[in-house]
N, C-alpha and C positions, 0 to 999 in steps of 0.2 A: 486109548487104554481105559477100560471100564471094568467094574467088578460085578455088574449085574444091574437089574432094573432098579428104579428109584426106590421102590418099596424095600429092597434089601439095604440100600444106603440108609434109609430112615431107621430101619431096625438096628443097623450097625451103630448109628449115632446114639440111639436110645440105650442100647446095651452097654456101650462104652461109658456113657455118662452115669448110668446106674452103678456100674463097677467103681467108677472114680469117686463117687460120693462116699463110698465106704472104704476104698483101698488107696485112693490117691494121696499124693503128698500135699495135703491141704491145711497144714498147721502153720502159724506164724513162725515157729521155730525152724521149719523146713524151708519155707519160701517167704521171708518177711516182706519182700517187695510186692507180694501179691495181696497184701492186706491193707486196709485203711489204717490211719494213725491210731484209731481206737481199737484195733485188733479184729475188725470184722472182715469176712469175705465180702467183697463189694457186690452191690446190687447190679442187675443187668444194666449196662450202659454207664455205670458210675465210674468216673475216671480215678486212676491211681497216680502216684508220683512218677512222672515220665523219666526223670533222672535216675531214680532208684532202679526202675525197670531196665533202662538203658545200660547202666553199669552192670547189673546182673547178667543181662543177655550177652554182653561182650565178654565178661569173665567166663561164662558158660560155654563159649566157643572152644571146643576141644578140651574142656575140663569138666570133671564130674562135680555134681552139686555139693557133695560132702566136703570136697576140697575148697570150693568157692566160698562157702558160707562165712568162715572166719575172715577171709579177705574182704568180702563185701561189707561186713559189719565194721571193720576197721576203716575201710575206704569212706563209707557214709558218715562215720563219726568225724573223720578228718575233713571231708568235703560234703557237707550236708545239702548244699544247693549249687545251682549252676554258677553263680558268681564266684564262690570260693574255689570251685574246680577250675574255672577259666583263669583265675588269678594264680593258680598253683605253679610252683617251679617244677621243671621236669625231674630234677634230682629227687624231690620229695615224692613225686608220683611213682617213679621207678622204685624207690625204696619201699613204698607201701606194696608194690606189686611183686617184690622180690620173692622168688620161690614159686610163683604161679606159672611161670614160663610164657613163651610167646610174647615177649616184651613189646613187640610192635603194637600189640593191642592197647597197652597203656599209653604209648605215645599218641596213637590215633584217637584214643578216648579224650586225651587232653586237647589235641588239635580240634576235635569235633566239638568239645565244650566251648572252646573259644569261638569257633565258627557259629555255633548255635547262639551264643551270647550276642555276637555282633548282629546276627539276623534279627533276633528279637528286639534288640536296641534300636536298630534302624527303623523297625516298624512301630516303635514306641510301645512294645509289649513285653511282659515278663511273667505273667501269671500262668497257672497250669492250663487254663483254657486257651492260651495262645500258642502252645507247643503244636507243631505240625501234626495233623491227623490224616495225612495222605502219604502214600508210599514214596513219592519222589522227594518229599521233604526230608526223609530219613536216608534215602539212598544217596543224597548229595553229601552226606557226612563221611569222612574217612573211616574205613574199617567196618562199614555197614553194608551188608549184602541183602539180598531179597529176603532170606529166611530170618535174619536178625531183625530187619525192619518189620516184617510181618509179625514176628513175635512181640516186638515192642507195641505195635499198633493194636494187636488183639489183647495183649496182657494189660497194658495201661489204659486203653480206651474202649475195649470190648468191640473192636471193629472187625469185620469179616475179611481177614487176610490169612491165606494159607501159610504154612511153614514147612520147611524141609530140612531139619537138622539130621544128625546122624541117627538118633533114635527113631525118628519118623521114617527115614529112608528104610531102615531095617523092618519096621512094621509093615510098610507098604510093599516092600519086596517079597515078604512072606505071604501077605494077603493074596497076591497075584502069582506067587511062585515065579517071579521074573527070571527068565533065562539069561539075562545080561546084567552086568553091574549097573547100579543106579547112576553112576557118573557118566555112563555112556548113553543114557536116555533121560537126561534131566528134565527136558520139556514134558515128556510123558508123565514123569513122576510129579511134576508140578500140577499137571492137569488132574491127576488122581487125587492129590492132596486138596485141590480146590473143589473137586467133586464131593469129597467126603465131608468137608468142613460144614458144620452146622451154622447156617447164617444167623440164626436166632440166638445162639449161645457160643459165639466164636472163642471168647476167653476161656470158658470152661472146657470146650471141646479140644482146643489146642493143648491146654495143660493136661487133659486126660490122655491125649495121644502121646505126648512126651513122657508122661509118667508110666504109661503102659510099656513103652520101649525101654525105659530105664529100670523098671522093677520086675517085669514079667517076660516081655519079649526081648530077652537079653541076648548078647552075642553068642554066648555059650550056655548050654543047658537051659533053654527057654522053658518057662513054667507053663506049658500049654494047658495043663489041667486047670489052672486058675485063670486062664485068659477068657475074657468075655466075647472075644471075636473068633473063637476057634471054629465055630460052624461056618464062618465066612471065609476061612483061611485055606487057600489052595495048598500051601506048603504043609499045613497040618494034615489035610486030607491025603496028601501024598506020603505022609509018614516021615518026612525028612526036613522039618523046619530049620534045623541047625545048619543045613546046607545053603541057606539063604541069609543075606544077599550073596549072590555069586560074586566072586572076587577075581581080579586079574592075578596071574601068577606073581608071587612075591619076587621082588628083585633084591639081589644081594646089596647091602649097604656098603659103600666104600669105607675103608678103615685107614685111619691116620694116627701117627704117633706125634704128640705135641710136647716139645720141651718147654718147661716153664721155670722161670727164675724168680725166687723170692729174695729180692735184693735188699740188703740192710746197710745202713751207713754207720758211722762211728757213734752216732747218738742212739742207735738201736731202732731207728725208724725204718719203715718198709716202703718200697717204691711201688706205686700202682699207677695205672693209666686208664683213661676213659675212652672207650671205643667210639668210633665215629657214629653218627646217627643214621645208620643204614644197616640192613640185614636183620637177621633173627635176634641178635643180642645188642643192637645199636643203643648207644648211650649208657651202657653198663660199665662198671669198673672191673678191672681184672689185673692179675699178675702178668707181667710181660712174658711173651714167648711166641712160639710158632712151630710150623711143621718141620719135622726132621727130614732132611733131604737124603736120597739114596746114598749109601756108603758113608754117611756122616755119623759120628759118635754123638750121643746125647749131650755131652759136655760141649762139643763144638756147636751143636744146634743152639743151645741156650746162649753161649757167648756171642754167636753171630746175630741172633735175634735181638739181644740187648743192644748190640752195636747198631743194627739197622733200624730198630724201632725207636731207640732212646738216645743214641749217640753216646753211650757210656761204655767203659771197660769195667769188667767185673771178674772176680775170681769165683769160678764155679766150684762149690765145695761139696758137701755130702748130700745124699738123697734125703728128702723130707717125706715124700709119699708118692706112690703110683696109684692111679685110679682110672677107671673106665667110665665113660658116659655116652649114652646113645641119644642122638637127636633123630628127628623123623627122616633125615636125609643122609646121615652118616654116623659112624661109630668112632669115638676118639679114645685114645689112651694118653692121659696126662702123666708125664714123668717130671716130677717137681724136685728141684734142687735148691738148697740154701746157697745164696751168693753174697759176696762181700763187694761193695762198691769200691772201685779203685780210682777212677778218674772220669772226667767229662761231666759237664753240667747236663742233667737229664732234659731232653727236649722231645716234644710230642711229634716225631717225624711221621708216625702212622696212626695218630690218635688225636683226640680233642685236646687233652691236657694230661699232665702227669703231676703226682703229688707224693711227697714224703709224709707218711702218717704213722702215728704211734700204733703198734700192733693191737693194743686194747681198744682202738677206735675204728677198727676195720668194719665193725658192725654198723657204723654210721653211713656206710656206702652201699648202694645196690650192686650186688655181684651176681653173675650167673650161678645157677644151682650147683654146678660142679665145683665152684670155688669155695662153697661152704665147708667141704671136707678138707680143703687145703688150709683154710683159716683155722679150723678145729685142730688140725695136725700142728700148725704153727703155734697156736696157743698152748697145746700140750707140751711141745718141745720147750717153750719158754716158761712153762709153769704158770701160765695165766689161767684164771677161771674162765669158763665158757661165757660167751656174751649173754647178757640179760635179754631174753626174748620178749620180755614185757616192757622194755624201754620204749619211749615215745620217739619214733624215728624222725618226726618232723621238728624236734627241738634238740637234735644232736648237734654238738659243737663241731664245726668243720675244721679240718686241719689246714696247715699252711700249704700254699701252692709251691711246686718246685720250678715253675716256669713263669 
C-alpha cells in the first residue's frame, strides 16, 4: 500500500510539519511531558523524561488529551520517578486513576514500573540514558503494544518509530480512501505509517500526525478546509472523507440489570468489597450485587447476591437510585437499594476483601465510575456534604477490615 512516489511523501511531510508549527498542540500546558524541565521544546535528538512520556502514552490509550491532563499532573506529583512508582501500593495507584477508566492500564503501569526498575537495577543503571531505546525493551512491559512503544521512543528519544493510534489510523484511512476497516489490514497500515514517517524529525512528525487527527481530521465533520494534506487525500478528492475509516456493522450490546445492595450496620457503616485482580475493573471497590436472573425480583436478586458473595443476610429496604452505564462491551442498569445487615460475618467469597467503612470515607477508596453516582445519592440521603475532590487520596485514613 503506497500513496505515491517519494516526492509526494516528502511534500506531505513538509506540509504537515509547517502546519503543525503553527496549529499543533505544542505548549507545555497541553503536553507537558513533551517539554524539557525548563519549558523548552527539545532539540532534535534531545531526550525527555521517559517515565513522564510512558505514563502519558498509557493514559492516552482510548482517552482524550483534555481528560488525561489533570490525571497526568496528579500522577507525576505523586510518583515523580521510577522508584516511587515501583514502590507504590496498588490501592493508591487505583485511587489516583479513579474516573479515568480501563483500570487494567493502571495495574499494568505499576507492574511495568516494577519490571523496569528491576531490569535497570540488575544492569546497575538508573539514569535517563539507561532507559531502553529499542522496541523490544518496551514491548516486554505489560500493557505496551507496538504503537505505544513507538510513541514513547519517538517522543522521549526522537527515534524513528512509526505509530498507529486511533487518530493516525483515521488520517491514513482517509489519505488512501481505504475500502476496508483498518483493523482488517493492520500490516498494510503499519507499512504506510512507516513510509510516511520523517526519519530526520520523527518526534515532531508523529506529534503532528496525532494532532492533525485529533483537531482537524476528526471522526465527524472533519475540517478539510484547514487540512494541510487535503491535496494528498483520496477521501477528500472523492468528496466523502467522513465515510472513512470504513467500519464494520455495529453490533448490539448485551443489556443486563444489576441489583446492588448498600448494606449498613447498626453503627451506620457501609459494607464494600474489593474485586478480584482480573477483568476490566479488577482491584476496584464496589457495593455488592450482581445480575438479575430471569423471573427474579430485584429484591430477591440483591438478597441472593449478598448471601452468595458475602455470606450475610440482609433486609432489602427502599430504593436509593437507578442508573445506567455503558461499557465498550455491554450496557448495564444498576438498581440500588438500601439494606440493613441482619446476620452473618461478611466474608469475601467472590472478592479479595470486604470492609465496613464510614459513609463519609467512601472517597478514600477507588470505585468504578458508575459507583460515584451511588455514593453521591447515599451522601444526599444521609445529609452528608459531597466528598472533597481536592483531598490527597494517598494520605487518606483507611477504615477497619471486616475480615
